[in-house]
N, C-alpha and C positions, 0 to 999 in steps of 0.2 A: 345064499339069498340075500343076507344082510349087507353084503359087500356090494352086491349088484345095486341095491337101493341107495348105498350111501355114494356110490360114483354119480349118478343123475343128479343127486341131492347136491353134490359139490360142484358139479357144472352149473346148476341154478344158482347157487349162492355166488359162484364166480360171475355169471352172468349179471346178477344183482349189483354187485360191487363194481363192475365195469359201468353198469347204466348209471349208477350213483356218482362214479368219478366223471362220466361224461356230462352228467346234469350239472355237477359242481364246476365243471370247466366251462359248460355253457352259460352258467350264471355268472361266473367270473367276469367271462367276455361281454356280458350285458353291462355289468356294474363298470368295468372298466375296459371301454371299447378300444380295439386296437386301431392304430391310424390317426389318434389325435383328433381334435375338435376341427369342425368346418366353418362354414359360413354363419353369420348371425340371422335368426329369424326370430319373428314376433308372435306371441301367443297371447290371447285374452283371457283372463279368468274371470267370469261372471260370479256375483254374489252367489253363496250356496254350492258352488261347484264341488263335487266329491273327488277323491283322488283317482277313482278309476276315470272320471270325465278328463281331468287334467292329464293323466297318463296316455288317454286316447289322442289329446291334442298334442302332446310332445311326440308321440309316434307319428302322427300324421306330418308334422314338420320337419321330421328327420332328426329330431333332438335325441331320441332313444330309439332302439331297435325293437324293443319289446315291452309292451304296457304290463304284459303278465310278470315279467321279471320285476319291474318297477314297483309293481304293487307287493309282490313278496318280500322285496326290500324293505318296504315301508312297513309292512307287518312285521319283520324281524327287528329291523333296526329304528323304527319309529318314522312317522311321517311328519313333515313340516307343516306348520300353521301357515296356511296360504291366504293372503289378502286377495280381494278381488282388485283387478287392475291390469295393466299391461307389463309384459316381462320381454326382455329381449335375452336369448339364449343361443349357444352354439350348437349346430349339429353335431352329433356324435360326441355329446359330452357325457362325462362320468355321472353316475347317480349322485355322488357326493356334490359334485359341482352344481347339478340341477336342485338339489334340495337346498344347497346353499342360497342359490338366488331366489328361489321360490319361497323360502323362509324368511327373507329379508323384505323390506319394503318394495312395491313395484318400482322396476329401476327404469320404466319408459314413461315419459310424461306426454300428456296431450295438452295442446294450447289451442283454445278455439278463439279464432278473430272474427266477432261479428261485425256487420256493416255498422257504422255510427259510433264505434269505440275510438277512443284518442289513442295516440301512439303511447301517450302516459298509462292509459288503463291497461294497453295491452302489455306493457312493460310489468305493470304491478301483477298482471295474471301469471307473466312468465316466472317472475321472482317467487310467487306464492306456490308455483308447481316444481320449483328447482331449487338448487341452493342460493344462498344470498349472493354468492361471487358471480354465479351465472347471470343472475338477474341484473346485477350492476353492470356486467360486460354487455349485456343485451343493449342497454341503453347507449352506452358509450360507443358500442359497434354500429349501432343504428345511426347515431349522430355521423360517425365517421363515413358510413356508406351513403350518406347522402350527396357526398360530391362524386360518387361514382354513378347516379341515377341519369339514366338517358333524359329524363324530363327536366333536369337542371333545376331542382328545388331551390327555395330559399333557405339553405342551410339546416332543413329537417326532412326526415322521411314521412312526416305526417301525410296521411292520405295515400301513401306510394306503397302500401303493403297489402297483399292480396287477402281477402276475407277466406276464411276456410278453417280446418283443423289441422294442426301441424305436430307431428309425432317427434318428440325429442329423444334420441336414443342416448345411452350412456355416453357413447363416445363423441357426440356432437358438441361442437362449440357453440357459443353465442353468436359468432360471426357467420357461422354456417346456417344458422336459423334465421339471422338477418338476410343472408342471401337468397334463402329459399322463399321467404315472405316478398322479396321485392322481385324475383323472378316470377312468383304467382301473380303479382299485380300486372307486370309487362304483359303476361299472357292473358290475363283477364281483360286489360285494356284493348289489346289487339283484337281479341274475340268480338269487343264491342266496336271495332273500327276507329280505336285511337291510338295513334302512334307518337313518337315524340315530335314528328314533322307536321301533325295535324294543327290546321287553324280553323276558325268557325266564327262568325259574329265579331270579327276583329280581336278574338282571343287565341292565344298560343295554348299548346297542349297543357301545360301545367295550370294555367288559368281555367281551362276548362275542367280540370280535375277539381281545382279550387272551387268553381261552381257546382260541381256534382256532389261536393262534401256538404255544400249549404243545403242543396236540393234534399240530400240524405237526412239531415237533421230536420229541416222545415216541413218537408213533404211526408215523412216517416213511412206512409204506406205507398207501394209502387203505383197504385191507382192515381195518387196525387201528384207524383214527381214530374211527369211530362208538363203540367201547367205551371207548376211551381218554377220549373226551369224557364218557362215562357216569360214569367213574371220577372225574374231575375235579368233576363235579356232584355225586356222593355224598359226595366228601370236603368241599366246600364246605357242603352241607347238614348236615353234623355239625360244623360249626364249626371243623374240623381244619386242620392244614397239609397242602399239597399233596404236599410232598416230592418234588419233580421235578428230576432233575439237571440238565436242560436249562437250567433258570433260574439256577442256581448258576452254571453255564459261561458263559451269557451275560453275566453282569455281569464276568466275567473275560477277556472277548473270546475264549473258545474255543468251537470248534465240534465237539462230541463229545469222546471221550476219558474216561478213568477219573475219576471224582470222588473225591479224597483226603480223609481225615478232616479237615485242614488247611482244605481248601476249605469243608467243611461247618460248621466252626467261625466262618467269617467272618459276621460280622454285617451284612449288605448287605440293602437294599430287596428284592433279587432272590433271596435265600436263603429258597425255601418249605420249608426244614427247620427254620428259624427263625420266620419271618413267617407269619402267618395269612393266609389267602385268596390272591387273585390277585396277581401282580406290579404294580407301578405303571403298565407299558407293555407292549404286545405285544413278543415277544422275536424276531420274524422276520417275514419276508413270509408270508403266508397262501395256500393254494391254495383253490380251489373245494370241494375234497374236505374240506379240514379245515372251511371254514365250513359246509358241509353236515352234517357230521358233529356240529358244535356245535348247529346249529338242528334237527337231526332225531336226537338221540341215542337210541338204543334203550333200552328199560326194562331194569333189570338191578340186581343188588345187589353189583357188583364194586367193590371198594376198592383192589385190586392188580393189578398186570400185571408179566410179565417175558418177555424174548425166550427162546424155548426151541428154536429152529431157525435156523440159519444163512440160511435162505431168508426171514428176516423175520416168521416165524409167532410171535405172542405167545400167551402162556396168561392169561387173566383169572381172578381168584380174589376170592372173597367173604371167605374167613376167613385169617387170619395162617398158620395150619397148612396151607391149601392153598397158599398163596403160597411158603411154605418147601419145600413138595414140589415145586413148580414151578422152584424155584432149583436145588433138587438134580438135578432132570432136565436143566435146562439146563447145570449143571457136568459131568455125565456125557457131554454131548455136546461139551464143550470152549468153552462159551459161558459168559462170566462177566467 
């Protein structure tokens, strides 16, 4: 009788050993996947994400085959301290490789280029989000790339990079980032109806972009931009000076603020109180609103504008007397 009991028990133990060995084999294949790593994918880790949540993302993107096995691994061998941010990992990676990357600083950077930013400001953002070498290369590559722009700029990519968010992968070079930004602008300009061959109101495509950059700074809000564009065209048609504060501030590396008499007296290529016509280059990154404002400026006889409300409302005037009245209204509202 005892022998009969031992025989089934032995089978059960043998089965358990086989199951254990199969489990170990399965786990080992999850930890060290066969076939090597595949293509790169991106995952975003939000603040407060648990290892379970991160494991689910890794599985969804094909980085790991089993979230359950990954969680077991982190329980046995320890979990990395993962900072929120964006990471690039390869599909089919080993758990060790995954934990090594997640345990380091996020290896993918995002640079946001907003309309109104100068190329110098963008370069500073790139440098702050990447290594110092990458940031330095970005500016030199941007300068070199100006000769390749279809808009034939005056030695600078100012105004010729597209607004938007750019993801910088670990393997990406500064030159590739510059190329992505310039291609983005060409696409954005084309969508607005601007090509390198476009001419309007006696201005070529590059000059229209320059006008749009001044509209971007002076109009600020999309609702103001079309009439600001018309003011610029009207002043150019009269052969006069644009007299735009933003151009004076650009040369001085300032973004907004009061323009002093001393600033207005500086004889620089960007002082449109002294120089006639447009500035030599654009003065900032432009939005599609500014481009459309320049390409489709409304008809009108306005020569002046001033901010008359803290909500961004501007008043546009044809005569100097109307402009003085608008300035008095602004002053009465504490704007000046």
